[in-house]
Phi, psi and omega in degrees: 000141175253152174253125183255151180251130180265132182279171177297341184263005178082021181260148172238155174244132181264142183303147178300321177301320181291310176310314180298310185296328179268002180070031180263139176227188178312133176087354175297149185246144173235138179267131182257124176245124184274131168235165190302324179253017172150213185246143175240134182251129174233135177285133182261123183245119180283152186257121184286142178277148179242141178271117191288336182290339172284351181264351183297133178092357182300322189243123182243117172287139176292130180290131182223138177069206182280136180300147179258154182240156179312317180296337177305329189256009179276121182297326180295313184295323184294322177295323178295313179297318183288327170292326178292322179295333183278340186289000000 
């Protein structure tokens, strides 16, 4: 456990080893949470946004069986086919 010193400007310095272990560099943000027994510091990590158009085509499903057609998914044609099978 480390002890931090608060400067006259209200600044604290985190030890270099701790900053390296947490992956913190210049401009990193910490969230300060006040609790009943003291303060809790939590590193705020931003989530990078991704352009979804760059992900298109990454996953390809293997072709299996007979190719399906749009009419295969029409409820009326499904009923007609099931009735034809019962005759």
